[in-house]
Residue, then its C-alpha position, 0 to 999 in steps of 0.5 A: m215789821s222789821y227783822n234783824r238779819k238772824e230772823k230774816l235768815r231763820g224765816n227764809i230757812e223755814a219757808i224753804r223747808t216748808a215749800f220743799q215739804l209741800d212740794v214732796e207731799r204734793r199738797p197745799p199749805t195749812d194756815a200755819e204753813w202760809e204763815l211760815l211761807s209769808k216770812y220768806a224775804g229773799f236773801g239780798g245781802l245774805k245771798c252769799i250763804l247759798q254759795d259753794a264754801n267747801e274750800i277757801s279757793d271757792a271764795a275766789k268766785w264770789n263777788k267783793s260784796d259777798l266776801e265782805l259779809 
């Protein structure tokens, strides 16, 4: 299945939220939660969203490819 960037990002965020919730609750995932977890595809070129961006000076630490995004 092909995802566009927004769908990929949403799937990743939902999978991460689900994983954190399961960790807090210390339980295995339900079938519906497995479905959400299966949408995690990594961030690849979108990994820059995980970097600090509180100040414009934070961008000085980013890779050139991240700056382009």
